[in-house]
C-alpha positions in Angstrom: 82.2 90.9 149.0 82.4 87.5 150.5 79.7 85.2 152.1 80.5 82.0 153.8 76.9 80.8 153.9 75.1 78.8 151.1 72.9 80.9 148.8 69.8 79.1 150.0 70.3 80.7 153.5 70.6 84.2 152.1 67.1 84.8 150.7 66.5 87.7 153.1 69.7 89.4 151.8 69.1 88.7 148.1 66.9 91.8 147.7 69.7 94.0 149.1 72.4 92.4 147.1 70.6 92.4 143.8 70.6 96.2 143.9 74.4 96.1 143.3 75.2 92.7 142.0 73.8 90.6 139.1 73.0 86.9 139.4 76.6 86.0 138.7 77.8 88.1 141.6 79.3 90.8 139.4 79.0 94.5 140.4 76.4 96.2 138.2 76.3 99.7 139.8 77.3 102.8 137.9 80.2 103.6 140.2 81.6 102.5 143.6 79.5 105.0 145.5 76.5 102.7 144.8 77.9 100.3 147.4 77.5 102.8 150.3 73.8 102.1 151.0 74.5 98.4 150.8 77.4 98.5 153.2 75.4 100.7 155.6 72.5 98.2 155.4 74.7 95.2 156.0 76.5 96.8 159.0 76.5 94.3 161.8 75.4 91.4 159.7 77.8 88.6 160.4 76.8 86.6 157.4 78.4 89.0 155.0 81.9 90.2 155.2 83.3 93.1 153.1 86.9 92.7 152.4 89.3 95.4 153.6 90.6 96.0 150.0 87.0 96.8 148.9 86.6 99.3 151.7 90.0 100.9 150.8 89.1 101.2 147.2 85.7 102.7 148.0 87.4 105.2 150.4 89.9 106.2 147.7 87.1 106.6 145.1 85.0 108.7 147.3 87.9 110.9 148.4 88.9 111.5 144.7 85.2 112.3 143.9 84.9 114.7 146.7 88.2 116.4 145.8 87.0 116.8 142.2 83.8 118.4 143.4 85.7 120.8 145.7 88.0 121.8 142.9 85.1 122.8 140.7 83.3 124.7 143.4 86.1 126.4 145.3 88.6 129.1 144.5 91.9 129.1 146.3 92.3 131.6 149.1 94.4 134.7 148.5 97.9 134.1 149.6 100.2 136.8 151.0 103.1 136.4 148.6 106.0 138.7 147.9 105.3 138.7 144.2 102.2 138.1 142.1 101.8 134.7 140.5 101.8 134.5 136.7 98.6 133.0 135.2 100.3 129.6 134.5 101.4 129.6 138.2 97.8 130.3 139.3 96.6 127.4 137.1 99.2 125.1 138.6 98.2 126.0 142.2 94.6 125.5 141.3 95.4 122.1 139.8 97.5 120.9 142.7 95.3 122.3 145.5 92.9 119.4 145.5 95.2 116.5 144.7 96.7 114.0 147.1 100.2 114.9 145.7 101.4 117.3 143.1 104.8 118.7 142.2 104.8 122.1 140.7 108.1 123.4 139.3 108.8 126.6 137.5 112.1 127.7 136.0 113.6 130.7 137.7 
């Protein structure tokens, strides 16, 4: 996060910022998702600018977190395959189903 105004002009924002940042300006939340309420609360505030790289990292973190939750709670749909999958193949499909990219190879 970046602010162009002097700290003395930001007294109204200090309460919001102190929930995620310590006095030195370091992030003190448990994980990146702690920034979401802050970003929502600062939406439209021209005194605070969230760098694009922060938003990209936050998006990536939340996507990975959501995929991990889906992987735990969802079973893959039954596929209409010519042959049945071996157990290790089923494990491989389950592993790669909720990843951005995965290469599964089996010797034939």
